[in-house]
Backbone bond lengths (Angstrom), bond angles and torsions (degrees), N, CA, C in turn:
res aa  C-N    CA-C-N  psi(-1)  N-CA   C-N-CA  omega(-1)  CA-C   N-CA-C  phi
1 M - - - 1.467 - - 1.513 116.15 -
2 G 1.364 115.89 -50.05 1.404 121.53 -175.72 1.477 110.60 155.10
3 K 1.357 113.62 155.22 1.501 115.77 178.36 1.561 109.51 -106.64
4 I 1.352 115.69 128.63 1.460 122.34 179.90 1.492 111.68 -115.20
5 A 1.367 115.59 129.41 1.480 121.06 173.26 1.399 111.75 -97.49
6 V 1.388 117.76 123.39 1.477 125.74 177.96 1.501 108.93 -104.89
7 I 1.347 117.31 113.36 1.424 121.66 179.29 1.543 113.96 -117.68
8 D 1.329 116.57 109.41 1.476 122.20 -171.48 1.538 104.73 -158.20
9 D 1.368 116.83 140.28 1.430 123.62 175.49 1.570 112.32 -74.10
10 D 1.327 114.21 -12.68 1.503 122.93 178.78 1.531 108.92 -87.63
11 R 1.273 119.37 99.75 1.495 127.67 179.21 1.565 110.29 -53.15
12 L 1.315 114.93 -46.13 1.452 122.13 -178.20 1.518 110.78 -61.66
13 L 1.282 115.30 -48.77 1.493 120.36 179.23 1.518 113.52 -62.20
14 R 1.368 111.91 -38.54 1.512 114.01 176.94 1.572 109.11 -64.13
15 K 1.297 117.55 -35.05 1.459 121.33 -179.34 1.495 111.10 -69.46
16 V 1.382 118.13 -38.78 1.456 123.05 -179.25 1.513 110.50 -66.66
17 I 1.403 113.84 -48.10 1.465 115.62 178.95 1.463 113.77 -65.63
18 G 1.422 115.61 -37.17 1.482 115.68 173.56 1.478 115.75 -62.58
19 T 1.324 118.01 -38.33 1.478 118.98 179.25 1.481 110.65 -65.15
20 V 1.391 120.45 -44.22 1.438 120.56 179.83 1.561 113.97 -62.02
21 L 1.327 114.04 -36.44 1.505 115.37 -173.87 1.578 108.66 -86.98
22 K 1.310 116.63 -26.24 1.503 118.61 179.07 1.583 109.05 -66.70
23 K 1.328 115.28 -31.23 1.449 120.04 178.12 1.470 110.24 -69.23
24 E 1.310 121.85 -20.33 1.467 126.60 175.80 1.480 112.01 -89.80
25 G 1.363 118.18 -1.67 1.444 121.01 176.83 1.473 118.06 97.77
26 Y 1.435 112.75 5.06 1.501 115.22 -176.16 1.555 110.41 -85.93
27 N 1.309 113.59 149.34 1.465 120.18 175.32 1.540 104.86 -87.81
28 I 1.438 114.52 131.11 1.466 117.28 -177.45 1.444 110.33 -116.40
29 V 1.424 115.17 137.93 1.415 122.35 173.67 1.526 106.05 -126.84
30 E 1.406 118.46 148.34 1.417 121.55 -169.36 1.546 112.70 -128.99
31 A 1.385 115.40 154.83 1.433 119.23 168.41 1.486 108.21 -151.58
32 E 1.366 120.38 156.01 1.425 119.73 -166.73 1.559 112.80 -105.25
33 N 1.334 116.66 0.41 1.511 120.20 172.69 1.479 108.41 -157.84
34 G 1.353 115.04 172.79 1.392 121.89 -175.37 1.481 115.89 -62.68
35 E 1.304 116.11 -39.00 1.427 121.17 -178.55 1.608 112.45 -65.01
36 K 1.322 112.83 -51.30 1.470 118.02 174.30 1.514 111.14 -65.36
37 G 1.375 116.22 -28.55 1.431 118.57 176.50 1.500 112.57 -64.19
38 M 1.372 115.77 -40.38 1.475 116.96 -179.71 1.493 109.44 -66.78
39 E 1.286 117.68 -38.48 1.568 120.71 177.34 1.494 108.65 -60.88
40 L 1.319 114.58 -42.76 1.532 118.58 -179.13 1.584 109.22 -64.11
41 I 1.290 117.10 -45.45 1.435 118.66 -179.53 1.514 113.45 -58.29
42 L 1.358 116.68 -43.18 1.401 121.71 -175.20 1.575 110.03 -72.09
43 K 1.258 115.94 -29.92 1.446 124.06 177.25 1.511 114.21 -76.88
44 E 1.310 116.34 -49.26 1.390 124.31 -173.65 1.580 118.59 -89.59
45 N 1.322 110.47 -22.99 1.503 117.73 -175.40 1.460 113.60 48.77
46 P 1.334 120.66 58.72 1.503 124.19 179.46 1.552 113.21 -60.79
47 D 1.270 116.25 160.60 1.491 123.71 174.67 1.526 110.49 -80.99
48 V 1.314 114.17 -32.61 1.522 119.60 -175.90 1.542 106.39 -142.44
49 V 1.357 118.73 144.04 1.420 122.58 170.33 1.488 110.25 -117.09
50 I 1.377 115.85 133.48 1.376 124.37 173.56 1.526 108.00 -111.32
51 S 1.306 117.08 113.55 1.492 117.59 -170.96 1.539 109.46 -127.35
52 D 1.338 119.02 142.64 1.480 127.50 167.39 1.462 107.95 -68.68
53 Y 1.399 115.01 145.60 1.504 118.32 172.23 1.535 113.67 -75.15
54 F 1.342 115.70 -50.35 1.553 120.07 179.25 1.427 106.08 -95.14
55 M 1.369 113.97 115.36 1.462 126.17 176.04 1.514 109.96 -145.16
56 P 1.394 115.49 150.45 1.447 113.34 176.14 1.503 114.02 -74.43
57 I 1.342 116.11 161.81 1.483 126.16 176.41 1.532 109.89 71.04
58 K 1.346 119.77 -56.13 1.487 119.14 174.33 1.498 107.77 -144.41
59 N 1.401 113.93 127.41 1.485 114.00 -179.36 1.493 112.76 -84.04
60 G 1.355 114.69 -174.31 1.456 118.60 -175.94 1.541 115.07 -70.42
61 L 1.221 121.64 -30.45 1.429 124.79 175.84 1.490 111.11 -72.37
62 E 1.316 116.09 -37.85 1.521 120.04 -179.78 1.529 107.95 -68.77
63 L 1.306 115.44 -41.37 1.450 118.89 176.40 1.531 110.15 -64.07
64 L 1.195 119.63 -47.34 1.519 121.29 175.80 1.549 112.04 -60.47
65 A 1.321 119.46 -39.71 1.452 117.28 176.77 1.488 112.55 -67.51
66 E 1.318 117.16 -31.02 1.562 116.63 175.62 1.496 110.63 -71.55
67 M 1.326 117.70 -37.64 1.520 119.59 177.42 1.476 109.17 -63.94
68 R 1.315 121.34 -39.51 1.485 122.10 178.87 1.472 111.69 -70.38
69 A 1.355 117.76 -41.42 1.495 119.00 173.94 1.586 116.06 -54.90
70 L 1.366 108.54 -33.43 1.506 115.19 179.38 1.497 111.24 -88.71
71 K 1.329 115.01 0.51 1.495 120.38 178.72 1.561 114.55 54.18
72 L 1.268 114.94 43.13 1.447 119.63 -176.68 1.457 114.73 -73.90
73 G 1.266 118.39 -23.49 1.455 121.16 177.91 1.524 117.20 66.09
74 I 1.337 117.90 27.19 1.433 124.31 -177.27 1.490 110.61 -101.74
75 P 1.263 119.25 121.49 1.550 118.07 178.25 1.478 113.10 -67.08
76 L 1.281 117.66 136.20 1.487 123.82 178.65 1.503 108.61 -117.34
77 I 1.339 114.06 132.74 1.454 125.08 175.13 1.502 107.57 -103.91
78 M 1.410 118.05 115.97 1.427 124.49 -176.27 1.504 112.52 -85.69
79 L 1.378 118.00 129.24 1.413 122.60 177.16 1.624 109.53 -110.34
80 T 1.231 117.06 142.45 1.519 119.47 167.08 1.529 109.18 -155.77
81 G 1.375 105.63 160.94 1.475 112.49 174.98 1.559 113.57 -93.71
82 Y 1.299 112.55 1.63 1.508 120.28 -177.87 1.538 108.27 -121.52
83 G 1.394 114.26 96.20 1.369 119.70 -177.15 1.570 118.87 -87.33
84 D 1.283 116.87 68.35 1.499 114.23 -178.86 1.569 109.29 -105.14
85 I 1.341 110.93 166.47 1.429 119.01 -171.06 1.541 111.71 -65.02
86 A 1.276 117.83 -42.70 1.433 125.82 -174.69 1.549 107.88 -59.91
87 L 1.282 116.29 -44.67 1.484 125.08 -178.49 1.497 107.25 -65.68
88 T 1.271 121.45 -45.07 1.438 125.50 -177.71 1.529 109.12 -61.77
89 I 1.351 118.56 -48.40 1.433 121.94 -178.89 1.455 113.30 -67.28
90 K 1.391 119.75 -40.03 1.415 124.06 175.57 1.456 114.57 -61.16
91 S 1.332 116.37 -40.18 1.407 121.50 179.19 1.505 112.42 -64.55
92 I 1.364 116.23 -44.74 1.423 122.72 -178.57 1.550 109.81 -67.58
93 Q 1.328 117.70 -43.11 1.472 123.02 177.41 1.490 110.51 -63.29
94 H 1.290 117.32 -34.07 1.496 118.94 179.80 1.487 111.52 -75.90
95 G 1.331 118.63 -10.16 1.432 119.01 174.67 1.505 113.99 113.58
96 A 1.385 121.53 7.60 1.444 122.33 -179.97 1.483 106.30 -65.58
97 F 1.395 117.26 146.35 1.437 120.78 175.06 1.435 115.02 -70.34
98 D 1.372 115.58 -36.89 1.473 119.48 177.57 1.556 106.57 -164.16
99 F 1.272 114.93 174.01 1.537 125.36 -167.87 1.525 105.88 -134.20
100 L 1.320 117.18 125.18 1.470 120.92 176.65 1.549 110.46 -132.25
101 E 1.307 112.37 138.46 1.461 119.79 173.98 1.541 111.62 -86.58
102 K 1.341 113.39 149.60 1.486 118.10 169.94 1.521 107.38 -85.25
103 P 1.320 118.22 152.33 1.537 127.53 -11.09 1.491 109.29 -70.51
104 V 1.325 112.68 140.23 1.449 121.49 -174.33 1.541 111.04 -78.31
105 N 1.310 117.75 135.40 1.453 123.78 177.94 1.552 105.95 -80.96
106 P 1.369 122.15 122.45 1.384 122.24 -179.30 1.430 118.08 -53.91
107 G 1.349 117.33 -41.11 1.422 124.81 178.99 1.516 111.95 -64.08
108 T 1.347 118.04 -45.50 1.418 124.85 179.27 1.514 109.91 -63.08
109 L 1.314 116.09 -44.50 1.423 119.42 179.28 1.477 115.15 -61.34
110 K 1.383 118.82 -41.39 1.447 124.41 -179.66 1.548 108.65 -64.79
111 N 1.349 112.18 -40.11 1.528 116.34 -177.78 1.510 110.16 -66.35
112 I 1.319 116.63 -40.89 1.482 118.53 -178.28 1.520 111.03 -70.18
113 V 1.304 115.44 -38.57 1.525 118.60 179.18 1.535 109.65 -64.47
114 E 1.295 118.12 -39.35 1.465 122.15 172.92 1.492 113.36 -58.27
115 R 1.313 114.36 -43.79 1.485 118.50 -179.92 1.554 111.59 -68.16
116 A 1.247 113.01 -36.29 1.456 121.23 178.14 1.525 112.56 -62.20
117 L 1.316 113.41 -43.42 1.476 120.43 -179.34 1.577 107.98 -69.60
118 H 1.324 116.74 -37.57 1.412 119.54 177.30 1.517 111.31 -65.37
119 S 1.344 116.88 -37.79 1.468 122.17 179.90 1.569 110.70 -65.50
120 V 1.311 115.34 -27.65 1.469 118.06 175.79 1.540 111.69 -69.72
121 K 1.289 112.53 -41.04 1.527 118.86 176.87 1.562 110.46 -65.67
122 Q 1.302 115.64 -34.09 1.462 117.48 -178.25 1.509 114.20 -95.73
123 S 1.289 117.27 4.64 1.409 119.04 -178.27 1.450 120.18 54.13
124 A 1.378 113.29 43.12 1.468 122.85 -167.98 1.538 109.05 -115.03
125 M 1.299 118.96 33.87 1.501 119.87 -179.66 1.617 107.91 -66.36
126 L 1.317 111.06 142.75 1.524 113.41 171.14 1.499 110.51 -76.61
127 T 1.371 113.07 135.64 1.476 116.52 -178.66 1.562 111.45 -132.94
128 K 1.291 115.50 39.95 1.453 123.42 -177.67 1.538 110.85 -69.87
129 K 1.290 117.54 133.41 1.520 120.34 176.70 1.514 108.39 -65.20
130 F 1.366 110.64 138.65 1.472 119.24 176.71 1.493 114.58 -81.34
131 D 1.307 112.75 144.65 1.557 118.92 179.15 1.496 102.87 -155.56
132 D 1.314 118.69 138.53 1.431 124.65 177.45 1.496 108.10 -61.20
133 I 1.358 113.14 142.86 1.419 117.90 174.44 1.574 112.57 -77.19
134 G 1.274 117.92 136.89 1.370 121.05 -174.30 1.506 114.58 -81.07
135 N 1.282 120.94 -35.40 1.463 126.46 -173.36 1.491 112.33 -147.71
136 N 1.328 116.41 135.23 1.458 123.88 176.50 1.502 106.38 -95.20
137 L 1.341 119.51 86.97 1.437 123.86 -166.36 1.500 115.84 -94.41
138 L 1.382 115.71 -18.96 1.424 118.63 -173.14 1.488 108.64 -130.97
139 I 1.392 113.86 161.53 1.512 118.07 177.07 1.598 100.51 -125.30
140 G 1.294 112.51 153.66 1.452 120.67 177.09 1.474 112.24 160.19
141 K 1.370 113.39 129.93 1.448 118.69 -175.82 1.504 114.27 -119.15
142 T 1.330 116.95 -1.06 1.456 120.32 -177.58 1.495 110.51 -69.94
143 R 1.330 118.13 160.88 1.457 123.56 -178.19 1.611 109.94 -60.56
144 K 1.324 112.47 -42.73 1.454 117.07 179.42 1.486 116.59 -63.81
145 M 1.346 113.91 -40.24 1.486 120.84 174.52 1.533 112.06 -64.37
146 K 1.272 115.82 -36.48 1.508 116.42 177.47 1.475 114.00 -70.77
147 E 1.358 115.02 -27.93 1.493 117.52 172.48 1.572 109.35 -68.69
148 I 1.290 118.41 -35.09 1.430 119.36 175.31 1.520 111.90 -63.75
149 F 1.321 116.07 -44.83 1.442 120.05 -179.19 1.575 110.10 -63.07
150 K 1.296 114.34 -40.37 1.525 113.81 175.58 1.509 112.06 -63.51
151 N 1.215 121.44 -36.41 1.531 126.03 175.10 1.524 110.23 -63.13
152 V 1.431 114.58 -40.28 1.394 119.01 178.18 1.536 113.59 -61.32
153 G 1.459 111.59 -39.70 1.367 119.33 177.10 1.531 116.48 -59.46
154 L 1.325 112.18 -35.56 1.530 122.38 179.70 1.547 108.63 -78.03
155 I 1.329 116.57 -46.67 1.529 116.66 -177.54 1.406 114.40 -64.35
156 S 1.451 118.22 -35.85 1.398 123.53 -165.56 1.606 106.61 -73.82
157 M 1.224 122.80 -12.36 1.483 120.48 -178.06 1.518 111.54 -95.06
158 N 1.298 118.14 10.82 1.506 120.20 170.63 1.497 109.45 -147.42
159 K 1.363 112.79 178.11 1.465 116.51 -176.07 1.477 112.72 -97.32
160 V 1.294 118.05 29.01 1.461 117.94 -178.90 1.541 109.01 -64.78
161 N 1.344 116.81 148.20 1.419 122.65 -176.37 1.594 105.82 -86.23
162 V 1.273 121.26 144.77 1.438 122.63 -173.16 1.541 111.40 -133.33
163 L 1.330 121.39 130.95 1.398 127.57 173.41 1.509 106.79 -97.25
164 I 1.251 122.79 124.54 1.434 125.58 179.37 1.568 109.24 -116.71
165 Q 1.235 113.67 116.34 1.478 122.51 -176.53 1.553 108.71 -117.38
166 G 1.287 116.25 141.78 1.462 119.56 175.78 1.523 112.68 -176.16
167 E 1.273 118.65 164.29 1.398 122.94 176.79 1.474 114.24 -73.21
168 T 1.279 122.00 161.15 1.437 122.74 -177.92 1.529 112.09 -57.42
169 G 1.288 114.24 130.95 1.507 118.51 -178.89 1.479 118.31 87.22
170 T 1.320 117.26 7.33 1.501 118.38 177.88 1.591 115.43 -89.41
171 G 1.338 115.85 -2.20 1.438 119.13 174.67 1.515 117.25 89.16
172 K 1.353 114.02 35.28 1.459 118.85 -175.23 1.581 111.39 -63.56
173 E 1.373 115.25 -42.57 1.465 114.48 179.19 1.507 111.79 -70.64
174 L 1.314 117.46 -33.26 1.524 119.16 178.76 1.540 106.09 -62.67
175 I 1.317 118.89 -42.02 1.498 119.54 179.51 1.454 112.41 -59.69
176 A 1.358 116.01 -39.45 1.451 120.34 179.44 1.500 113.26 -65.80
177 R 1.333 114.24 -37.42 1.457 120.27 -179.62 1.576 109.07 -72.27
178 L 1.367 114.22 -33.39 1.425 118.75 -176.22 1.520 108.21 -71.82
179 I 1.373 117.26 -37.54 1.476 120.80 177.49 1.580 108.28 -60.99
180 H 1.356 115.35 -45.05 1.466 119.25 -176.81 1.534 110.72 -61.09
181 Y 1.305 114.50 -51.64 1.428 119.52 -171.60 1.514 116.90 -79.79
182 S 1.330 114.44 -9.17 1.474 117.89 -173.69 1.530 113.06 -87.84
183 G 1.349 117.88 -18.08 1.487 116.62 -169.11 1.497 110.24 -138.27
184 I 1.408 113.06 -136.90 1.441 119.26 -167.93 1.516 115.38 -65.97
185 T 1.268 119.18 -15.83 1.469 123.88 -176.72 1.513 115.30 -96.90
186 K 1.347 115.64 3.63 1.515 119.25 -168.36 1.511 110.88 -65.76
187 D 1.344 119.54 -24.81 1.498 117.79 -179.32 1.481 108.53 -100.46
188 E 1.252 121.96 9.33 1.517 125.01 -179.88 1.532 108.30 -107.43
189 P 1.360 115.52 169.58 1.439 116.71 -173.50 1.559 110.89 -68.66
190 L 1.374 116.76 151.80 1.416 124.16 167.97 1.550 104.13 -116.79
191 V 1.336 118.12 110.07 1.415 122.67 -179.35 1.506 107.86 -109.04
192 V 1.441 114.37 128.68 1.463 121.05 -177.37 1.516 109.48 -114.42
193 V 1.369 116.39 133.01 1.488 122.76 -178.23 1.530 104.30 -122.35
194 N 1.317 114.83 125.97 1.509 119.58 173.74 1.520 105.98 -91.40
195 C 1.353 117.10 99.05 1.484 121.44 -176.11 1.420 115.89 -62.89
196 S 1.341 116.22 -28.10 1.535 119.78 -173.45 1.540 108.50 -83.16
197 A 1.262 118.40 -10.46 1.535 119.85 -172.58 1.575 109.91 -90.95
198 L 1.330 117.72 -7.78 1.414 120.60 -174.06 1.563 112.59 -123.58
199 T 1.411 116.17 148.55 1.434 118.40 174.02 1.470 110.60 -69.82
200 E 1.320 119.90 168.41 1.453 123.94 -179.49 1.558 112.29 -55.64
201 T 1.328 115.04 -47.28 1.467 120.49 -178.04 1.540 110.02 -61.72
202 L 1.370 114.80 -50.69 1.433 118.86 -176.57 1.553 111.85 -67.50
203 L 1.336 118.06 -30.68 1.416 120.57 179.54 1.521 110.87 -68.70
204 E 1.353 118.68 -39.18 1.412 121.91 177.96 1.506 110.42 -61.94
205 S 1.329 115.32 -46.66 1.477 118.52 179.67 1.515 112.01 -63.22
206 E 1.348 113.01 -39.30 1.550 116.61 174.10 1.415 115.10 -59.37
207 L 1.366 117.32 -45.52 1.414 122.53 -175.62 1.608 113.89 -76.20
208 F 1.325 114.99 -47.99 1.433 120.20 -174.08 1.522 113.76 -98.18
209 G 1.293 118.69 -11.03 1.485 120.68 -171.71 1.544 111.17 77.29
210 H 1.384 114.56 -177.49 1.526 116.94 175.59 1.478 105.31 -155.13
211 V 1.321 110.96 163.22 1.464 121.50 177.52 1.462 110.87 -98.70
212 K 1.297 118.34 161.78 1.488 124.15 179.62 1.478 109.66 -60.88
213 G 1.294 118.37 126.44 1.501 122.99 178.81 1.486 116.37 87.41
214 A 1.351 117.73 5.52 1.406 122.48 -178.92 1.498 112.42 -64.90
215 F 1.323 118.59 -28.57 1.394 125.97 177.96 1.566 110.62 -160.97
216 T 1.295 119.41 173.85 1.459 121.50 -176.07 1.541 110.14 -62.79
217 D 1.330 110.74 133.35 1.477 118.78 179.30 1.601 116.25 82.55
218 S 1.364 113.44 0.83 1.495 115.59 177.78 1.523 104.98 -88.96
219 I 1.266 114.97 88.42 1.501 124.30 -178.36 1.415 113.55 -87.33
220 R 1.314 122.38 -3.68 1.454 125.88 176.10 1.511 111.04 -156.46
221 D 1.338 111.42 162.20 1.507 114.41 172.62 1.536 113.05 -68.69
222 K 1.287 114.33 144.24 1.425 119.24 179.79 1.522 113.16 -132.53
223 K 1.333 119.05 133.22 1.418 120.69 -178.63 1.591 107.23 -84.02
224 G 1.314 113.17 142.29 1.530 120.73 -179.89 1.518 109.61 -89.27
225 K 1.319 115.08 175.63 1.433 120.06 -177.56 1.503 113.39 -68.74
226 F 1.344 118.07 -30.87 1.461 118.28 173.89 1.487 110.46 -58.10
227 E 1.313 116.46 -46.34 1.419 122.42 -179.64 1.490 113.44 -64.66
228 L 1.342 116.89 -44.70 1.415 120.05 178.57 1.540 117.13 -66.55
229 A 1.281 112.17 -25.28 1.552 118.26 176.67 1.539 111.56 -64.49
230 G 1.296 117.43 -28.24 1.456 120.18 173.91 1.488 110.42 66.37
231 E 1.360 114.36 -123.74 1.494 125.34 178.61 1.549 110.31 -93.66
232 G 1.253 114.26 3.75 1.462 117.33 -174.05 1.531 115.43 -94.98
233 T 1.247 119.39 -131.77 1.532 127.73 -174.65 1.466 113.28 -123.89
234 I 1.296 122.86 132.96 1.435 123.59 167.73 1.584 105.66 -109.06
235 F 1.197 118.24 126.38 1.538 124.26 -178.37 1.563 107.40 -110.92
236 L 1.341 114.66 115.81 1.391 124.83 178.82 1.450 110.04 -96.07
237 D 1.292 117.77 107.81 1.479 125.39 -179.50 1.485 109.68 -83.75
238 E 1.388 116.11 138.82 1.406 122.96 -179.99 1.504 113.38 47.90
239 I 1.364 117.92 57.52 1.432 124.72 -178.75 1.536 110.59 -66.53
240 S 1.298 117.93 -22.13 1.490 119.49 -179.09 1.541 111.72 -67.90
241 E 1.344 117.11 -15.35 1.464 119.64 179.62 1.523 113.63 -87.98
242 V 1.330 116.92 -3.37 1.428 122.46 -179.34 1.604 111.40 -72.88
243 S 1.291 118.33 141.23 1.496 124.13 -177.64 1.490 106.27 -66.40
244 L 1.387 114.80 160.39 1.479 119.95 179.81 1.527 112.00 -64.48
245 N 1.379 114.14 -36.50 1.460 123.54 -178.54 1.556 107.27 -60.61
246 T 1.338 117.60 -45.77 1.424 121.00 -177.94 1.586 108.94 -72.15
247 Q 1.281 115.20 -34.83 1.509 116.36 -179.18 1.577 110.46 -62.66
248 V 1.274 113.93 -34.67 1.483 119.06 178.42 1.511 110.65 -61.05
249 K 1.338 114.76 -44.06 1.430 124.39 178.98 1.485 111.01 -62.93
250 L 1.380 115.81 -44.55 1.400 120.64 -179.83 1.563 111.33 -64.67
251 L 1.365 115.67 -39.95 1.391 118.66 177.15 1.524 113.35 -57.78
252 R 1.334 115.04 -38.19 1.510 119.89 176.72 1.558 111.30 -60.25
253 V 1.373 113.71 -42.61 1.419 119.89 179.26 1.589 107.18 -55.15
254 I 1.400 115.39 -52.73 1.452 119.05 -176.34 1.532 113.70 -60.61
255 Q 1.325 114.73 -41.57 1.409 119.37 -173.19 1.569 109.76 -78.74
256 E 1.318 122.00 -42.69 1.354 124.23 -173.43 1.583 114.81 -96.51
257 L 1.402 114.46 -14.36 1.437 120.90 178.48 1.617 111.55 59.87
258 E 1.340 110.36 36.40 1.420 117.25 176.90 1.521 110.89 -155.02
259 F 1.290 122.90 163.91 1.437 126.34 -179.63 1.594 108.84 -156.86
260 E 1.316 108.99 169.24 1.510 114.89 176.73 1.603 108.59 -126.79
261 R 1.300 114.23 146.38 1.417 118.50 176.76 1.553 109.33 -70.49
262 V 1.284 118.60 149.09 1.510 120.82 179.31 1.508 107.03 -58.43
263 G 1.390 113.70 125.96 1.486 121.28 -175.71 1.426 115.08 78.16
264 G 1.322 121.82 1.96 1.427 126.27 178.24 1.462 114.59 -90.70
265 E 1.303 119.61 164.57 1.438 122.79 178.16 1.519 115.58 -119.34
266 S 1.298 115.90 -20.61 1.442 120.44 177.48 1.530 112.62 -92.55
267 T 1.349 115.35 145.10 1.460 122.69 179.96 1.511 110.13 -84.87
268 I 1.376 115.03 144.71 1.475 123.16 174.37 1.543 111.43 -116.42
269 P 1.329 118.12 126.61 1.473 119.68 -178.12 1.544 109.46 -61.91
270 M 1.341 113.28 142.11 1.481 122.49 174.06 1.490 107.74 -96.97
271 K 1.388 117.02 114.83 1.399 121.32 179.32 1.513 117.53 -110.21
272 A 1.289 117.09 -9.25 1.432 120.98 -173.29 1.575 110.80 -89.21
273 R 1.335 113.95 157.72 1.509 119.70 171.25 1.572 104.07 -75.73
274 I 1.298 116.34 147.06 1.486 121.14 171.58 1.542 108.80 -110.78
275 T 1.259 115.07 127.85 1.481 121.25 173.94 1.564 103.89 -119.01
276 W 1.346 114.82 141.29 1.404 121.79 -172.86 1.584 106.46 -128.74
277 K 1.346 113.63 142.44 1.451 115.35 179.69 1.528 108.19 -127.95
278 S 1.352 115.57 136.77 1.520 117.87 176.48 1.487 106.14 -160.18
279 L 1.340 114.57 160.61 1.452 120.45 177.06 1.524 111.15 -60.83
280 L 1.281 117.41 147.88 1.446 126.00 -176.98 1.564 107.83 -74.05
281 K 1.254 116.17 125.55 1.528 124.19 174.69 1.557 106.09 -109.03
282 R 1.268 117.76 118.54 1.429 124.37 -172.44 1.528 114.94 -56.92
283 E 1.377 115.95 -31.28 1.432 118.20 -179.12 1.590 114.63 -79.77
284 N 1.327 115.90 -5.37 1.387 118.01 179.58 1.566 110.54 -74.93
285 L 1.327 117.17 147.53 1.420 122.47 175.49 1.507 112.33 -82.33
286 G 1.283 119.14 157.16 1.420 124.08 179.46 1.486 112.95 142.01
287 K 1.301 114.00 172.63 1.505 117.80 179.63 1.499 108.27 -85.69
288 T 1.302 115.40 124.87 1.499 121.02 -175.48 1.503 109.54 -106.86
289 F 1.306 119.19 132.08 1.399 125.63 175.40 1.529 111.12 -114.76
290 T 1.310 118.93 119.46 1.503 122.64 -176.05 1.573 105.33 -86.59
291 T 1.301 116.52 126.16 1.477 124.31 175.92 1.561 105.99 -115.31
292 G 1.209 120.66 92.95 1.464 122.52 -176.80 1.550 105.39 73.67
293 S 1.432 112.34 -128.24 1.398 116.75 178.24 1.507 113.50 -92.68
294 R 1.307 118.67 9.95 1.449 125.45 -175.62 1.524 111.76 -116.81
295 S 1.369 116.25 166.71 1.388 115.13 -179.02 1.547 108.61 -134.36
296 L 1.413 116.01 152.80 1.419 123.21 179.80 1.479 106.54 -135.73
297 Q 1.397 117.36 146.20 1.434 123.85 -178.07 1.505 108.44 -131.11
298 L 1.296 113.34 142.80 1.469 117.86 168.19 1.557 106.95 -122.39
299 H 1.279 117.93 125.70 1.487 122.02 177.11 1.452 111.07 -113.31
300 Y 1.382 118.81 122.93 1.421 118.57 -178.59 1.561 106.32 -159.99
301 P 1.375 119.01 145.83 1.431 122.03 -3.62 1.534 112.18 -80.97
302 L 1.295 111.48 155.55 1.517 117.34 -175.12 1.563 109.21 -91.80
């Protein structure tokens, strides 16, 4: 079936996990800390590693970092007794295959191990660069919310544009801020634009900027929000309220990665990530996560 390395300083937990997986036909090897775990991995060359996060000598992330440095290509499932958002995102960003809280549900564990083994065959290991999370902005311990946090961990490490949809009160803006502060844009500007609060003309000037003389009272050049966002993130609140004419212009920015100031002739490169927020429409396609009686969607790339 496959060889599984279980690395944890809790001997009883190692025994429990080993018993569950042995019944499925897996060969189990064990180690009690990260340092010995690394020695075990190099010696036994397991197909999957299950490692605790908090361990003496070398923790789970340090072990994972060493595995990646050696380019072993072995999926690691991270375990911890402390299931917080920052830890979930950090583990996924660092390249963990999945993240499980203790006590581990046997059925969930078996399912994740099967998927990890399948990923080895498909050469689909996650290899996203690790970066510390800047803010712990949300709380949530349900399985669906953890799936959202894992997606945040993946999205935050590149400039992919994201549409965030959800019913009122599901935390759409908090998700947008979490994406910005969790990864490569955390030290860059986060610019928020309330699209429903401005008329079409004012919104275009606010987004794209304008040149002197473009319209009455435009006595100087003005940078727009796209320009001010720089290498960071621009968050468009209530994008569904934008006129069709403005939507066409926004589409050009997304497709061409450039824009012009109102009244201007030269193009300006678009370097920021765009995140959009709007109410969830049931007919829309995308991955839906139910949070209680409400739903939230992340669509990417946009």
